[in-house]
N, C-alpha and C positions, 0 to 999 in steps of 0.2 A: 429629587425631581418626581412627581407623582405621575401615575399613569393619565389621570385626568389631564394633568397640565399638557403632558406628551400630545394627548389627544387634541386638545385645543390648538397646539402648536401645528399638528399635522391638518387639523380642520382648517386653519388660516392658510397654509401652503395649498390646500385643496382648491379651496375659494380663490387664491392666486391662479393657479393652473387654468380654473374655468375662464376666469377674466382674460388670461392670455389667448385662450382657444378662441375666443370671439373674434368676428371679422371686423374690429375696431380701428380708426385711425390711431396714431401715436398718443395725441393728446387724450382721447378719450380713453383709451386704456390706463394712462397715467390717473387720471381723474377717477376712474372707477377703483384702481389699486389704493388710492389713499382712502377712498371712503371705507373700503371693507377692511384696511388695517386699523383705521380709527375705531369701527364698529366692534371689530373682534378683540381688540385690545381695551375697550369702553374708555376711550379718550375722546375731547372733544375735537381735538386737532392731528391731523397727520398730514406732513408737507415732504416733498421730496426737491432737493437743490441738486441740480448736476452742474458740472464745470462747464462754461460757455467757452473759455479758453484757460489755459494752465495757471492763471492767477485770479480767475473771477467766477463765483458761484452765482447761478441763477435759480430763482424760485421758480419751478416748472410745474408743479401741481400740488393743490392743498385742498384738505377737507378742513373747515373751521376758519381759515383765515379769510380775509376779503378776496373773492375772486379777481377783481381788477388787478391785485398785486402780482398775480401769476405772470411771468415773463418780463414784469417790471421791476421787482425787487432784486437787486444785485450786492454782492458783497465781496470784497477782496479775501483771498486767503488770510487766515488769521482773524479776521474782522468778526467781533461778535461771538455767541457761542458756537453758532453753525461754523463760523470760519475755523474757531479754533479745533472742532472735531477733525475738520479737513486738513488743518496744518499738522497736527499730531499725530492723526490717524488713531487716537483713542476716542473711549466713550466719555460723554458728559451728562452726568445725572444729577439734576438740581432740583431739589424741592421748591426753592424761593429764587427762580431764575431771574426776575427783575434785580435782586441785591448781589447775584453772582460777580465775580470778577470778569470783567471784559464783556458784559451784557451789553447789547447795542438794541436800542429802541427803534424799531421799524414803524413809523406812524401809518404809513399806507397798508400795513396789514393787519393791524386791529388787534394785534397779539397782547397788548397792555393787559388784558383781563385774565390772562392765563399765567398761573404760577409755576407750575411743575413742568421739567423740561428733560426730554431723554433724547439725546442725538447720538446715532452710530455711524461710523464711515460706511458709505456704499464701497466696497474695496475687491478688487480681483488681481490676485496674485502679488499683494504687496502696492498696488496702484490704487489711489484714491480717485474714485470716479464720482464721487458725490456723497450727500449726507442726508440721512433718513431720520426724520423728527417726528415724535409724538408730545403733545402738549396738553394739560389738563388745567382746569380752574382750582381744583383740589390742591392743596400744598402737600406734596408727598413725594417720598423717593420711590421710585419704580423697583420692583422686587429683582431679585437675580434671575428668577422665572421669566419675568416679562423682559427683562434685558437679553437675555439669551433668544428669546422668540424673535425680537426685533432685530438681532445680528443675522439669525438665520435668513430672514425676510430680506434684509439688506443684502445679505450674499447672493440671493435668487435674483434681486433687482440688477445686481452688478453683471450677473451672466446675461439677464434680458438686454441691458444697456449695451453690452457687447456685441450681442446679435442684433442690435438694431431694432430692438423690438417697439421702442418709443419713437422710432423716426417720424417725423411730420414735416407739412409743409413751412412751419414756423422756421425761420433761419437759426434760432438759437437751438432748434431740435435737430439740425442737420446731422447724420449718422458721423459718428466720430472718425471712422475710415474712409470718410469720403473728403474730408477736410484737408486743406494745407496744412504743413506742420513744418516749422523749423525748429531745428533741435542744434544747440552749441555744445560742442565736446572740446576735444584737445587733438592735436596735430601726431599722428604716430608716423606718416608718411606724406610729403607734401604731394601736390598734384590735383587738377581738376578734372571731373569727369563725369558722365551722367549715364545712367542706364536703368534696369527695372530689377526690383529687390528679387533676391533669392534668399530665403530663410534658411539658415543652417540647420535649425530644429524648429519645424513649423509647430505653431501653438496648438494643443489640443482644444478644440471647441467643445465643450459641454452643452448639447442642446436639450437635454432633459434633466434640468436642475432639480424638479419635484418628483418624488416616487410615487407610483400608484399603489406597489405594494411593499411595505417596509421589510415584510418577511423574505421576499424575493430579493431585495437589494442586499440585504445582510448576506444572503447565501452568495450573490455575484461577488460582494466583496473578498468575502473569505476565500474563495476560489481564487480570484485573481491575485490576493496575498499569496496564496500558496504557490501560485506560478511564479511569482516574483521571487519568493524564497528558494525555490527549486534552481532559478536562474542564478541567483547569487551564489548559492552552493555550488554549482557548476563552473561558476566563475573562479571560486577559491579552488575547486580541485584542480582546474586547468592551470592554475598559477602555483599550485603547492610544489615547494621546491625551489621555487623562483625568487624574487627580488623580496625582501623583507618589507620594504615601505609599501610596495605595491600589495603584499598580503595583508598589511595594516589597515590600508583603505578599504580592501575588501571585507575585512572583519567588522570594520565599523558599519560598511553597508548591512553586513548580517545582524549586527547588533540592533540597528535602526528597522530592519524588516522584521526581527522578530520581536520588537518593543511591544510591551502589553500595554502600555500608556496610549500608544499611537493608535494601535488597533480600537482600543477602548473609546478614545474620543471620536473616532469614525463612526464607530457603531452607534454611539450615543447620538450622533449627528442625524443618522438615518433613520433613529427612533423616532426622531421629532420632525420627519417627512422630508428630508434630502434624500436624493437619489445618491447611489453609490460613488457616481463621479463628482459630483457636488461637494460629498463629504470629504473625498480625498483632497480637492481643490480648496476647500475650506481650510485643511489643515496646512496645506501647503501655502496658502497666503499668510497664514500666521507665521510659518517659518520665515517667509519672504520678508514680513514686516519686523520680525526679530534679527534679521541680518542686518538691515540697514542700521539697526541702533547697536550693534556689536564691533568694538574695535579688536577684542582679542582675535589673532589670526587663526588660532587652533579652533576655537569656537566658532568662526566663520566657515572654516573648512566643513565643520561638522554639520552645519546648517545647509551647507551646499550639498552635502552627501544626502541630507534629508529632502531636500529639494529635487535631487536628481532622482531619487527612489520614487517621489511622488509624480514625476513626470513618467517615469516607467509604470507606474502602477496604471496611471490615466490611460496610457498607450494601450495596456493590456485590455483595460475595461472598455475603452471605445474600439478597438481595432484600429487606431489611428497611428501607423507607424511613422517614421520619418520619411518613408516614401509615400507621398501623397497621390502619385500619378501625374502630378503637375510637369509639364517640361521646362527645364531650365531655360530661361530667356537667352537670347542671343548675346545680350549685354548684360550679364548677371553682375550686380553689385551685392556682396555677401552681408548679410546681417546675423550677427548672433551675439549671445551674451558675451561669450570668450570663446576662444578657440585654441587647440594646441597646433604646433608647428607640423606636425606630421599630417594633420587634417588639413592645414592650410596649403600645404605642398601637394596633397592630391589633388586640390582644385588647380594649382598652379597658375600659368598666366592666362587663364580662360576667363579669370576675374577682372572686372574693369575697375572695381574698388572694394573696399571693406569698411563697415561699420561695426564697432564693438561698443557694448552697453558698459563692458568693463575694460579691462587691459590697462597697460602703462607704456610710456615711450621706450622702455627698455626691455617690454615683454618678449617672449619667444615670437609671437605674433608679429610684433612690430619688427622684429630683427628679419623675419621671413619676407614681411611686406616691402620693407626696404630692398632686401636681394631681389625681390621680383618687380621692384619698381611700380608697386600698386598702391595708389592714394589709400591712406587708412585714417579713419577717424575713431579716437578711443574717447571713453568715458561719456558716450551719446546717452543721456538719460532717457529711458522710457522707449527707446528705437524699438525693442523686439515687442512691445505691446502695442506701439503705433503702426509699425509696418505689416504689410501683408503681401503674400508672394505676388508678383506682377507689379506693384505699384511703381509708378515713375519716380526716381530718386535722382538727385543731383548732389555732388560731394563737391565742397571745395576744402580740400585738405589743407591749402595755405592758411586758410583762416580758422579751420576746425569747425565747419558748419555743415549741416546737413539740411536740404530742402527736399522734403517728402511730399510728394504729390503737389509739386509747385504751381502757380498759377502762370497765366501767359507772361506777364510782366517779369516774373523771375525767369522764366525760361528763357525769354529773349536778351536780357542782361547776360544771364549765365553763358549762353552760347556765343556772345559776343566775345566775352572773356576767353572762352576756349579757341574762338578763332584766331584772337590776337596771339594766344600763346603759340597756335599751329604756325602763323606768319613768323614769329621769332625763331621758331625750330629750324624754318626754311633759311632764314638767315645764318643760322648758327652750323647748319649742314654746309654752307658755302665756304665756311672757314676752318670746316674739319681737319684738313691736313696741314693746316699753317700753323707756324709755332704760336705759342702765347707770350708775344714779343710785345713791350710796352712801347710809347713814344719815344720814351728816353734810350731805349736800345736793351732795355733789361729782358732776359728770358725767363719765365716761370715754367718749371715743368709740372704739368699736370695730371695726376694719376687717378685712377678710381678705385673704389672700394668694392669688394665682392665677396660672396660667401657659398656661393653654388655654381656648379658648372654652368647653369643656364645663364650665369652674369657675363660669361666670357666672350661671347659674341658682341656685347657692348663695348669692348676693347678695341674693336676696329672700328665699329659704328659712332662711337661717341668722339673719336679721336685721342683718347688717353694714352698717354706714354708709356704707360705700365700698369700694374696693381699695386697701388700703395699699401693696401691692406687686405689681406685675404682672411676672412674670419673662420677658423677650422671648427668652431664649436657646433654648427649647426649640424653636422653629421653626426654627432653625439647627441644632440638634442631631439632629433627625430627618430631615434631607434628606442626599441625597449630593453636593449643590451648592450653592453660595450662593444663597439665596432673592432674587428679584427685587424691586426696590423697590415695584412696582406690587402684588405679592403681598403684601407687609408691610403696605403701606398700606391695602388691602382688609380684611386681618385686624384691624389696630389700628381701623379705622372701625367694625367688626361688635363689637368690645370695647366701645368707646364707645356703640353703639348700645345693646348689651346692657344697659349699667349704667344707661342711663335716667335720664341726668343727675347721677348720684353720682359724685363724684370718683374718678378712676382715677389712680394713680401707675405709670407705666412706667418700670422700670428698664433703662437701656441695657445692652447685649450684655454679660454677664458670663461669659466663657470664660476657659481656661486653668485652671491646678491640674489638679482631676480633669474638668474639662468641656473636652474636646478635639472641636474640630469634625471629623468624618469627613473633610472635604476640606482640612484645614488640617494642615500638617506639624507633629507634636507636637515640642516643643522638651525636650531631654534635660536635665534640671534634678534638682541634688541634693534640692531641698526645693522642690517646685512650688507648694505652699500660699502660700509667701512669694516667689514667682517672678514671672514675666511673665504677668498675668492681668488681666482686668477693664479698669479704666479705663488702666491700663498699655499693655495690647494696643491699645486704641481710639486713644491718643494717638500710638503708633508706627504704627498702621495707620488714618490718619485719613479713608480712603475708605470704608471700612466703617462708620465714626461717622457721617459726613456722609450716606451713603444711609439709615441708619436715622433720623436725624434729620429728614431731608426727608420720609421715610415717615411718621413720627408728626405733624408739621405738616399733611400733605396729609390724613392720616385726621381730624385734629380739625376741618378746615374751618369754621375760624372759631369752633369751640367752645373752652371751657376746656380747658387742656393742663398737665398735671404731669408733669415729666421729673426722674429723679434719676440722677446717675452713681455706679457702684459702686466700693468699695474705694479711695475717696480718702485718700491718706496725708498730704497736704500741700496748703497754700493753693493754690501754684503749680499743681498739676494741675487743681484746680477751675477756676482762672482760664482754664488752657489749654482745657478741656473747655467751659467758657461761651462762649469766643470761637467755637467751631465752632458752637455753638448760634447766636450772633448771626449768624454767616456765613450758615448754612443759613435763617436768618429772612430776612435780606436777599435771599439768592439767590430764595426763594419769592416774595418781594414784587416783584423784577423780572421774574419769569416770569408775573406777574399772579395767582397763588394766593393764596386768601384765609389769612390767618395766624390764630392764636388771639389774641382779644382778652384773654384773662387766660392769661398764661403763667407757671407756676411751675417755678422750676430749684432742685433740692436736691441732697443727696448723701447717700450712705450712711457712716455713721460706724462703721467695722469694724476701724480701727487705732486704737490708744492714742494714736498721734502725732497725729491729728486732734484729740483733745480738748484739746490744748495749741497749737492753730492761733492765729495772732494775732487780736485781735478783730476786725479789717476783715473776715475770714473770716465770722465768726458775724454780722457787720452785713450782708453780701452775699449771702448764702445765704438762699434763700427758706425752705427747711426742711431739716430734719434727719431721718434716720431711723435708729436704733441697729441695725445688723446683729449680733444678740446671738450668733449662732452663731460667727462669726469674732472678733469683738471678744472673747468669752470665751476662746477657745483661744490667741489672743495674750497677752492679759492674764497667764492663768496659765501661757503657754510649754506648754501641753498639746495636743498634737495631737487634734483631736476625731475623726479616723481611728482613733486608738489606744486600745483599749478598756482596756488596762492603766494609762492614765493620764488619759483624759477624765473618768472616773467619780469621779476623786480629789478634784476640785472643786467646791464647791458653788456655785451660782449666788447664794444667799443668804449667801455669804462675806461678812463685814464689809468688807474691803478693796474687794471688786467694788462693793458696794453704795455705799460711800463715793465710788468714783471715777463711778459713774453719777450719783450726787447732784452731783457737781461739774459735770458735762456739763448736768444740770438747772437748775442755777444760772446757767452761762453764758447758756444759751438764754433763761433768764428775763428775764437783763440786757439782751440783744439784741432781744428780743421775737421770737425765732425758734421758728417752729413744731417741736415735737419729738416723735417717736413712737418705741416700741420693737418692732422686728420680728423675729420667729424664734420657735423652738419653745418657748422659755422664756415668751414672751408668750401663749402659749395654755395654760399650766398654772396652773390657778387660785390657788395659793398664792403662787406666783412673781408672778402679774399684780397681786394683791393688794398686795404688797409694793412692786412698781413703782408703783403707784397712790399707796401711801402715801409714796413718796419723790420724788413730784412730777409723774410722767409722766400726760399726760391724753389720751393717744392710744396705742393696743396694735394691732398687726396681727399675724394668727394664720391658722392654717388654718380653714376655715369650721365643722367639727364642735368646735372649742374654743370658740366664741362663746358659746354656750348655757352650758356650765359656769362660763366666766369671769364672764358677766353673771350668773348666780345667785350665785355668790360675792360679787361686788362689791354688789349690792344688799343683801345682808344685812350689810355691815361698816360700821364708823364709822372712817374714815381716821385720825382725830385719835388715837383709841385705839390704833389698830394702830402708828402712827408712834410713839407712846410706847413701845410693847413694843419695837419696833426701837431705839430711843435707850437704853432701859435695858439692852438686850443689850449694845449697844456699850460703853456706859460700864462694865459688868462684865467686859469684855475677852474676851467670847465670840468663837471663830472664826466661826462662823456664827450668823445669828439664827432659823435654822429651828426648832430646839427650842422657843425661846420662843414664836415665832408659832404652832406647832402647838398648844402648851399654851393659847394665848389663843383660838383657833378651837374647839379643844374645849369649852373653858369659856364660849362665847359663842355656839354654834350653835344 
């Protein structure tokens, strides 16, 4: 790159800054910008296309095409060369555009006389906001210098678009952050709520994308990077001698912070006219774009590191910390790309809801959200770039839908739904202390799932008869080091105290797969859900299991104690885990500690193999709890983290119900207590079918107990069982349609 080209690039950006400084309306600004870009680059045409909605581009300004086409010419994502740039986020450089693959002729624009075409995405932090195009009559490919100059200008236009610099009276030009937005994601925790946005990490706003003095900007960048490097070195020094995995992450940070290539690219961007902040953000946007294309988990983590470092550097340059001075709203709905369990617990029950751009149904955040009974939506694409602090927002966790800045029609319908749910909750409260006894006289025991001390008050308010599952991994996940046995013992004792004599089933540590301890080196596995997790980790690392079992025995202090081992796949694993329990009991007796007088040892049936275990297993185990979430994904070979397949298979599928029935019969024959635990147990229709198939105990989130009890008390299980049998006899794939018809006619 020659000094002359650099000067031309800076000259173009300087002219852009002058245009932006004028007191023009949005459209006038756009018109002037297209004129000066075409003039500076020596092309007959310059056009700016911006998104009118997520799928439609609109010609918003042009120099060279017919003026009457502005705000009239529109195209869908992927349509024509402009749509191709928008869809792929890549540059299109064609010497003979009309003959290029995908070219679409727009007669109203008069572009048929132009041969060459260069289109670059107007993109900020990986999100495409529009397309910048230059065209000329001469058939030629644009040079790499011209291409780079247009990229830099497009980046500045992206900043201007985000700041609302092109807002005008025209409806198509309404500022993006004033428009109502509907975003579809996945359900992490059910429930409907409304409130106002609270950004976990507010976006850094770059208000000066164009540099006045490149030398001054270079100095600012170098000083900020040095501050960043010192900060990373201090973090490393603070972590020295600590966890190896944490050290490796910080070493990766230091590697990026000291990367000469990263620094050189930012310095080159500044030399071409960008401010230090804009240069950093341009590199960050490139990293974000790469992130979306990378499947390799290790590379994605490294790109996340680079993205995080860029955020840190931007905050140093702008002085915009995570503390913006804004007050958290009274009804905060947290918005974040992702969030760890400890950070989420810091917010606690102050949150009305949570929306994550990433996340999964089994992630740490989802586990905590379920424990706190806070509606959670995951995989909400673009939410962190669309939302601003204080925006009105409504969450439908049941459908996985986010309404950001909703219009009056949506608000009215949504509030009607919330009111109906509130009325239903009042009905459920009236039967809280009543048994879940069906019309045919069968009583079903309804238990609640828990994982935090904060859950225990729900034991009384929900009407649950006990805790069918207490997840013990949360106390391990939210710490930076292994908890002490005395700490765990004190916690478990408080849980038993709060239960006030009601049964609590403690599930031993269920880690691995998507639940990796911060202080434990993760295992790179091709399929973690089927890998080294839960009981497999416990048996391979018996020290941790023994410590936890001892803590549970001491917490009981002579009271009844129920413990179950997770993810048992075969009888031998249960025997080995039971042997560890026997050793722990004997050790506690020798130490003179009081041991439980009534000890129950059970297992979670989450793998199909355990359904076919020897009779001796069923005779020996005190109780079984079906882990419905895992069992269903393994039965159907459908990853529950994969939205494309997990919704394909119905819980009320005849094959799955027949399989569950076999387990019920085996437990009846051996007189083994059996429960169904998981999301499906808390869905009234599914719960009713489980009861009809022979389940007499269901464990669910506290908020589901009322709806399930209300349903069961209205049902005759004998009649419902006959409906299921008839659907099976007729060869139906799922009994759901028949069950729904029966419920409609008998409600």
